[in-house]
C-alpha positions as CSV (number, residue, x, y, z in Angstrom):
1,M,42.2,180.9,67.7
2,S,44.9,183.0,69.3
3,T,46.6,186.0,67.8
4,P,50.3,185.7,67.2
5,A,52.5,187.8,69.4
6,A,53.4,191.3,68.1
7,F,57.1,190.6,68.6
8,A,59.4,187.6,69.0
9,F,62.7,187.1,70.8
10,K,65.2,185.9,68.1
11,S,68.7,185.8,69.7
12,Y,71.1,187.2,72.2
13,T,74.9,187.4,72.4
14,F,77.4,188.8,74.9
15,T,79.7,191.1,73.0
16,N,81.9,192.6,75.7
17,V,83.1,191.3,79.1
18,E,85.4,193.4,81.3
19,I,86.6,192.2,84.7
20,N,89.0,194.3,86.8
21,M,89.8,192.2,89.8
22,G,92.7,194.5,90.7
23,D,90.2,197.2,91.7
24,F,87.9,194.9,93.7
25,S,87.7,195.1,97.5
26,E,85.6,192.7,99.7
27,A,85.2,195.5,102.2
28,S,83.2,197.8,99.9
29,P,79.8,197.2,98.5
30,L,79.2,197.0,94.7
31,D,76.9,199.5,92.9
32,L,75.0,197.7,90.2
33,S,73.6,199.5,87.2
34,F,71.8,198.6,84.0
35,T,71.8,200.7,80.9
36,P,69.4,199.7,78.0
37,S,69.3,201.2,74.5
38,G,67.8,200.2,71.3
39,I,67.9,200.5,67.5
40,Y,64.7,199.9,65.6
41,D,65.1,198.9,61.9
42,K,61.6,199.5,60.4
43,S,62.5,198.0,57.0
44,M,63.6,194.7,58.7
45,K,61.0,194.9,61.4
46,T,63.8,194.3,63.9
47,F,64.6,195.8,67.3
48,F,68.2,195.5,68.5
49,L,68.4,195.8,72.3
50,R,71.8,196.7,73.9
51,F,71.7,195.9,77.6
52,V,74.8,196.9,79.6
53,F,75.4,195.7,83.1
54,T,78.0,197.5,85.2
55,A,79.3,196.8,88.7
56,T,81.3,199.7,90.2
57,Q,82.9,200.2,93.6
58,G,84.3,202.9,95.7
59,E,84.2,206.7,95.6
60,E,86.0,206.7,92.2
61,N,83.3,204.4,90.8
62,A,86.0,202.0,89.6
63,T,84.5,199.5,87.1
64,I,84.8,196.0,88.5
65,V,82.6,194.2,85.9
66,K,81.0,195.4,82.7
67,I,79.1,193.1,80.5
68,V,77.3,194.0,77.2
69,C,74.4,191.9,75.9
70,N,72.9,192.4,72.5
71,A,69.5,190.9,71.8
72,T,67.4,190.9,68.7
73,F,63.6,191.0,68.6
74,E,61.5,190.8,65.4
75,F,58.1,192.5,65.0
76,K,55.2,190.8,63.1
77,E,54.7,193.9,61.0
78,S,56.6,197.0,60.2
79,L,55.8,199.9,62.6
80,N,56.8,203.4,63.0
81,V,59.1,203.8,66.1
82,D,56.3,205.7,67.9
83,A,53.9,202.8,67.2
84,I,56.0,200.2,69.1
85,P,53.6,198.9,71.8
86,E,54.3,200.3,75.2
87,Y,54.4,196.8,76.6
88,F,57.4,195.9,74.4
89,Y,59.9,198.0,76.4
90,P,59.4,196.3,79.8
91,N,58.8,192.9,78.3
92,S,62.0,193.0,76.2
93,L,64.0,193.8,79.3
94,A,62.3,191.1,81.3
95,I,63.1,188.5,78.6
96,V,66.8,189.4,78.4
97,F,67.4,190.0,82.1
98,P,67.6,186.3,83.2
99,Y,70.3,185.6,80.6
100,V,72.3,188.6,81.8
101,R,71.8,187.6,85.4
102,A,73.0,184.0,84.8
103,F,76.0,185.1,82.7
104,V,77.2,187.6,85.3
105,S,77.1,185.0,88.0
106,S,78.8,182.4,85.8
107,V,81.6,184.6,84.5
108,T,82.4,186.1,87.9
109,L,82.4,182.6,89.4
110,Q,84.7,181.3,86.6
111,A,87.0,184.4,87.1
112,N,87.5,183.1,90.7
113,M,86.3,186.4,92.2
114,V,86.4,186.1,96.0
115,V,82.7,186.9,96.0
116,P,80.9,186.1,92.7
117,I,78.3,188.7,91.7
118,L,74.8,187.3,92.3
119,I,72.3,189.7,90.9
120,P,69.0,189.3,92.7
121,T,65.7,189.0,90.9
122,L,64.8,192.6,90.1
123,N,61.8,194.5,88.7
124,L,63.1,196.4,85.8
125,T,60.0,198.3,84.8
126,G,61.7,201.5,85.9
127,L,64.1,201.0,83.0
128,Q,61.4,201.0,80.3
129,S,61.4,204.8,80.0
130,T,65.2,204.8,79.7
131,L,65.0,202.2,76.9
132,K,62.3,204.1,75.1
133,A,64.3,207.4,75.4
134,N,67.4,205.7,74.2
135,T,65.8,204.0,71.1
136,E,66.7,205.3,67.7
137,L,65.3,204.6,64.3
138,R,67.6,203.1,61.6
């Protein structure tokens, strides 16, 4: 008999989409960044992940695209924030990333950007320490 997972992915939603086509130039490469943060609600056994994708360009770092995705995970049992398993942080990002990646491609294509943003498959394990550091207890 298998043990149930320590956490489950419940939902996601895109809460903010910002596209600034006036600042975009085909001649300059885009700088892509990801900023994760979280809120853990011990009483509800719920982790709220905020995953921000930003594409900037030029020396002024003008924001071309900014998309905010909020995802909800539920833990099997109530834990102290320091007892959240280490594997949760990289796995939560890996679960949400394909949705963000697809949405960025879709929305920039639908916005008729000259060159839609196609985020490559990435290894986001480097962001797990950022997510852990940017997690607060509610």
